[in-house]
C-alpha positions in Angstrom: 38.2 133.5 -45.4 41.1 131.2 -46.2 41.3 130.2 -42.5 37.6 129.3 -42.5 38.0 127.2 -45.6 40.9 125.3 -44.1 39.0 124.7 -40.9 35.9 123.5 -42.8 38.1 121.1 -44.9 39.5 119.6 -41.7 36.1 118.6 -40.3 35.3 115.0 -40.8 38.7 114.3 -42.5 41.0 113.0 -39.7 42.2 109.5 -39.7 41.0 107.0 -37.1 43.4 105.9 -34.5 43.9 102.2 -33.8 41.7 102.5 -30.7 39.0 104.1 -32.7 39.1 101.5 -35.4 38.8 98.9 -32.6 35.7 100.7 -31.3 34.1 100.6 -34.7 34.7 96.9 -35.0 33.3 96.3 -31.6 30.1 98.1 -32.6 29.9 96.0 -35.7 30.2 92.8 -33.6 27.4 93.8 -31.3 25.3 95.2 -34.1 25.1 91.9 -35.9 23.0 90.3 -33.1 21.2 93.3 -31.8 17.5 92.4 -32.1 15.8 95.6 -31.0 15.8 98.9 -33.0 16.5 100.9 -29.8 19.6 98.7 -29.1 20.9 99.2 -32.6 20.3 103.0 -32.4 22.2 103.1 -29.2 25.2 101.3 -30.8 25.2 103.7 -33.7 25.1 106.7 -31.3 28.3 105.5 -29.7 30.1 106.4 -32.9 28.7 109.9 -33.3 31.9 111.5 -32.1 33.9 109.5 -34.8 31.4 110.5 -37.5 32.0 114.2 -36.6 35.8 113.7 -36.6 36.6 111.4 -39.5 35.4 111.0 -43.1 32.7 108.3 -43.6 35.2 106.4 -45.9 37.5 106.1 -42.9 34.8 104.6 -40.7 33.6 102.4 -43.5 37.1 101.0 -44.0 37.1 100.0 -40.3 33.6 98.4 -40.7 34.9 96.3 -43.6 37.6 94.8 -41.4 34.7 92.9 -39.8 33.7 91.8 -36.3 36.4 91.9 -33.6 36.8 88.4 -32.2 38.9 86.8 -29.5 41.3 84.0 -30.1 40.7 80.4 -29.1 37.5 78.3 -29.5 34.4 80.4 -29.0 32.9 79.7 -25.6 29.4 78.1 -25.2 26.5 80.5 -25.0 23.1 80.6 -23.6 20.5 80.2 -26.4 16.8 80.5 -25.4 17.7 80.0 -21.8 19.9 77.0 -22.1 23.6 76.6 -22.4 24.9 75.2 -25.6 26.4 71.7 -25.5 29.5 71.9 -27.6 31.2 68.6 -28.6 34.8 68.8 -29.8 36.0 66.1 -32.3 39.6 66.9 -33.3 39.3 70.3 -35.1 35.5 70.1 -35.3 33.1 71.8 -32.9 29.6 70.5 -33.0 26.6 72.2 -31.4 26.8 75.9 -32.0 23.2 77.2 -31.8 21.1 80.1 -32.7 17.5 81.1 -32.4 15.2 82.2 -35.3 11.5 82.6 -35.3 11.1 80.7 -32.1 13.2 77.7 -33.1 16.7 76.7 -32.2 19.1 75.5 -34.9 22.5 73.9 -34.6 25.7 73.8 -36.8 29.2 72.5 -36.7 32.5 74.1 -37.7 35.7 72.4 -38.9 38.4 75.0 -38.1 41.5 75.3 -40.2 44.7 74.3 -38.4 46.2 77.8 -38.7 43.0 79.7 -37.9 43.7 83.2 -36.5 40.8 85.6 -35.9 43.1 88.5 -36.8 42.3 87.8 -40.5 39.2 86.8 -42.5 38.9 83.2 -43.7 36.9 81.7 -46.6 33.9 79.5 -45.8 32.6 76.3 -47.4 29.0 75.6 -46.4 27.6 72.1 -46.4 23.8 72.8 -45.9 23.4 69.3 -44.3 21.2 66.3 -45.1 18.3 64.7 -43.5 20.1 61.4 -43.3 22.3 62.7 -40.4 19.4 63.4 -38.1 19.9 60.3 -35.9 23.7 60.7 -35.7 25.4 61.5 -32.5 27.5 64.7 -32.2 30.6 62.5 -32.2 29.5 60.9 -35.5 28.7 64.2 -37.0 32.1 65.6 -36.1 33.9 62.6 -37.7 31.6 62.8 -40.7 32.8 66.3 -41.6 36.1 64.7 -42.7 34.6 64.2 -46.1 34.0 67.9 -46.7 37.4 68.9 -45.2 39.2 66.4 -47.3 37.6 67.7 -50.6 38.1 71.3 -49.5 41.8 70.5 -48.9 42.0 68.7 -52.3 40.5 71.8 -54.0 43.1 74.1 -52.4 40.9 75.2 -49.5 43.2 74.2 -46.7 42.5 77.6 -45.1 38.7 77.3 -45.5 36.3 77.2 -42.5 34.0 74.3 -43.2 30.5 74.6 -41.8 27.8 71.9 -41.8 24.3 72.7 -40.4 21.5 70.7 -38.8 19.0 73.0 -40.5 18.0 70.6 -43.2 17.7 67.8 -40.6 15.4 70.0 -38.5 13.1 71.4 -41.2 13.0 68.2 -43.2 12.3 67.7 -46.9 8.9 69.5 -46.5 10.4 72.2 -44.2 7.9 71.3 -41.5 5.1 72.5 -43.8 6.9 75.8 -44.1 8.0 77.1 -47.5 11.6 76.7 -48.6 12.3 80.4 -48.5 11.8 80.1 -44.8 14.6 77.6 -44.8 16.8 79.9 -46.8 16.2 82.7 -44.3 17.3 80.4 -41.5 20.6 79.9 -43.3 21.1 83.6 -43.5 20.6 83.9 -39.8 23.2 81.1 -39.3 25.8 83.3 -41.1 24.8 86.1 -38.7 25.6 83.9 -35.7 28.8 82.5 -37.3 30.1 86.0 -37.8 30.1 86.5 -34.0 32.2 83.4 -33.4 34.6 83.1 -36.4 36.2 85.7 -38.6 35.1 84.8 -42.1 35.4 86.5 -45.4 31.9 87.5 -46.8 33.5 87.8 -50.3 34.6 84.1 -50.2 31.7 82.0 -49.1 31.0 78.8 -51.2 28.2 76.3 -50.9 28.0 72.8 -52.3 26.8 69.3 -51.8 25.3 66.2 -53.2 21.6 65.2 -53.7 19.4 66.9 -51.1 22.4 69.0 -50.0 23.0 69.9 -53.7 19.4 70.9 -53.9 19.9 73.4 -51.1 23.1 74.7 -52.7 21.0 75.5 -55.8 18.2 77.0 -53.7 20.4 79.2 -51.5 22.1 80.6 -54.6 18.7 81.3 -56.0 17.3 83.1 -53.0 20.5 85.0 -52.0 23.0 85.1 -54.9 24.7 88.1 -53.3 25.7 86.0 -50.3 28.0 83.6 -52.2 31.1 83.6 -54.4 30.3 80.2 -56.0 28.1 77.1 -56.0 29.1 73.4 -56.4 25.9 71.3 -56.6 26.3 67.6 -57.3 23.8 65.0 -58.4 20.9 67.3 -57.6 17.5 68.1 -59.2 17.2 71.5 -60.9 13.5 72.0 -61.3 13.7 74.7 -58.6 16.2 76.6 -60.9 14.4 76.7 -64.2 12.0 79.6 -63.5 14.7 81.6 -61.7 17.6 81.6 -64.2 18.4 85.3 -64.0 19.0 85.1 -60.3 22.3 83.4 -60.9 23.8 85.8 -63.5 26.7 86.9 -61.2 27.3 83.6 -59.5 30.0 81.1 -60.7 28.7 77.5 -60.7 30.3 74.1 -61.2 27.8 71.2 -61.6 28.6 67.5 -61.4 26.1 64.8 -62.4 26.3 61.2 -63.2 25.2 60.0 -66.6 23.3 57.1 -65.0 22.0 58.7 -61.9 18.9 56.6 -60.8 17.8 59.1 -58.2 18.1 62.6 -59.8 17.4 62.4 -63.5 20.4 63.7 -65.5 18.0 65.2 -68.0 17.3 68.0 -65.6 20.8 69.5 -65.3 21.4 68.7 -69.0 18.6 71.2 -69.8 19.1 73.7 -67.0 22.8 74.3 -67.3 22.8 75.4 -71.0 19.9 77.6 -70.2 21.9 79.2 -67.5 24.8 79.7 -69.8 22.5 81.4 -72.3 21.6 83.9 -69.6 25.3 84.7 -69.1 25.8 82.7 -66.0 29.5 81.6 -65.5 28.7 77.9 -65.3 30.6 74.6 -65.9 28.6 71.4 -66.4 30.5 68.1 -66.1 28.6 64.9 -66.7 30.4 61.8 -65.6 30.0 58.9 -68.1 28.6 55.9 -66.2 28.4 57.8 -63.0 25.5 57.1 -60.7 24.1 59.1 -57.8 27.3 59.1 -55.8 29.7 56.7 -57.6 32.0 58.6 -59.9 30.6 62.0 -58.7 31.7 62.3 -55.1 35.4 61.8 -55.9 35.4 64.9 -58.2 34.0 67.3 -55.6 37.5 68.7 -54.9 37.7 69.6 -58.6 34.5 71.6 -58.4 35.7 73.4 -55.2 39.0 74.2 -56.9 37.1 75.9 -59.7 34.7 78.0 -57.7 37.4 78.7 -55.1 39.2 80.9 -57.8 36.4 83.4 -57.5 35.5 86.1 -55.0 32.1 87.6 -54.8 31.1 90.5 -57.0 30.0 93.0 -54.5 28.4 95.6 -56.8 27.7 94.0 -60.2 26.7 96.1 -63.2 23.5 94.0 -63.6 21.3 92.3 -61.1 18.2 90.1 -61.5 15.9 88.5 -59.0 12.7 86.5 -59.5 10.9 85.8 -56.2 7.7 84.8 -54.6 7.9 86.5 -51.2 9.7 89.4 -49.5 11.0 87.2 -46.6 14.5 87.8 -47.8 14.3 90.3 -50.6 18.0 91.2 -51.0 19.8 90.9 -54.3 23.1 92.7 -54.2 22.2 96.4 -54.2 18.4 96.1 -54.2 16.1 94.8 -51.5 12.5 94.1 -52.6 10.2 95.3 -49.8 6.7 94.8 -51.1 5.1 92.8 -53.9 1.7 93.2 -55.5 1.0 89.6 -54.5 2.9 87.4 -52.0 3.4 83.9 -53.1 3.9 80.8 -51.0 7.7 80.6 -51.2 7.9 77.0 -52.2 10.8 75.8 -54.3 8.5 74.2 -57.0 6.3 77.3 -57.4 7.0 79.9 -60.1 7.9 83.4 -59.1 5.1 86.0 -58.5 7.4 89.0 -59.3 10.8 90.0 -60.6 13.1 92.9 -60.8 16.2 93.6 -63.0 18.6 96.4 -62.6 21.6 97.9 -64.4 23.8 100.8 -63.6 25.5 103.1 -66.1 27.5 106.0 -64.7 25.3 108.0 -62.5 22.1 106.4 -63.8 20.5 103.3 -62.4 17.7 101.6 -64.5 15.2 99.2 -63.0 12.7 97.0 -64.7 10.1 95.1 -62.7 6.9 93.1 -62.7 4.8 92.6 -59.6 7.1 94.7 -57.4 5.6 97.7 -55.5 8.4 99.0 -53.3 12.2 98.6 -52.9 15.2 99.8 -51.0 18.1 100.8 -53.3 21.5 100.6 -51.7 24.1 103.0 -53.0 27.9 102.7 -52.6 30.8 104.8 -53.8 31.9 101.8 -55.8 28.6 102.1 -57.8 28.2 105.9 -58.3 29.8 109.2 -57.3 27.7 110.0 -54.2 28.9 113.6 -54.4 27.0 114.0 -57.6 23.3 113.7 -58.5 22.0 110.2 -59.1 19.2 109.4 -61.5 17.0 106.3 -61.1 14.7 105.3 -63.9 12.1 102.5 -63.1 10.1 100.9 -65.9 10.9 103.9 -68.1 9.9 106.6 -65.6 12.2 108.8 -63.6 11.6 108.1 -59.9 14.6 110.0 -58.5 17.1 112.7 -59.6 19.4 114.4 -57.3 22.0 114.0 -54.5 21.6 111.2 -52.0 22.5 111.7 -48.4 25.4 109.6 -47.1 25.3 108.6 -43.4 26.9 106.3 -40.9 23.4 105.4 -39.6 22.4 104.1 -43.1 25.7 102.2 -43.5 25.3 100.4 -40.2 21.5 99.8 -40.6 22.2 97.8 -43.8 25.2 96.0 -42.3 22.9 94.7 -39.6 20.1 93.9 -42.1 22.3 91.9 -44.4 24.7 90.6 -41.8 27.4 91.7 -44.2 30.2 94.1 -43.4 31.9 94.0 -46.8 29.1 94.7 -49.2 28.3 98.0 -47.6 26.1 101.0 -48.6 26.7 104.6 -47.5 23.3 105.7 -48.8 19.9 104.4 -49.7 16.7 105.3 -51.5 13.3 104.0 -50.5 11.4 103.8 -53.8 7.9 103.0 -54.9 7.1 101.6 -58.3 5.8 104.3 -60.7 
């Protein structure tokens, strides 16, 4: 009997070898861009022997090391049948491309001088601005000096700086598509970036001025779980006011000129205190006499220095998301899968639904309006997965019991979120009571 117990204890408890850890990371790399379910299932199946040998925690630790990438500049790829045209301007590479929903989008990367794919690097995202649409790639490469300079000034010498053409391509009216479509394109950009540069999903920051600042606010609103901090400057905030709870776990540093003639200062003056009352960790800095750029731009490094002190909260105790559509329904450990009524997804429209969640020991409580179905991700950092978990939704118990942990679930959600750090070993598919 003792021998049987010893043998049983040894199953699924061995440590992974270096070669096995490499294999896991290779699967993660391929999984991120695997489009077909059968392809993803085949990738997961290649790790079945490891799942039988090692504890899930061992494999998860290897997953969290991230994609396995080669050194040197990533080579050009074929995207939608055509080879990318990559233009190098000093340390900047312009022209990386990816396809989403039938369209091809481009972005540029300013690479830190000491970049080494052996470790993960923070990212500063400049969403881009429509004014760059007519610039050549050479001009775009040189234009990234502004963001690199302020990142360096703010202590981000080791940050990967990314600027996209997404805003240029979709335009102010997103080609008559709703803004949440634009937000989804940005999430797919991160998926592509992850297969070229080794970045740290826990240290991704987004900031910018005016239209770029608007997108910093919007990206934080739509996917707060993606970012460690926002730094919007001289930007309108009417897209924030109906979605204040979305930002509760997201550090923000706002810059705005007192005499801004383009984006009325009265908007952030009202919005930022309202965010603070919701518990959002926000700093509002109004520059006396500052206009739309003058007096504001020079302080961007200060904003980046502030938000750069923070890392993302992977599994917050409280979450909140107001939304109009389920196009990109993730909010930390909840994914909204179905609403009672889908909205249009436009930035200036109010939400059609919302969900709040809190966790306390083995109990998770959800409160929602207009939400019909969700996926609840569960991680060992949230609850003891060896013990029963209770989920109460709008005052009614919708689950009580153990939840099965599996490598298939873990990798399914890694692919879905394009995130290998905020992982979930188990999930529950739940319907509103």
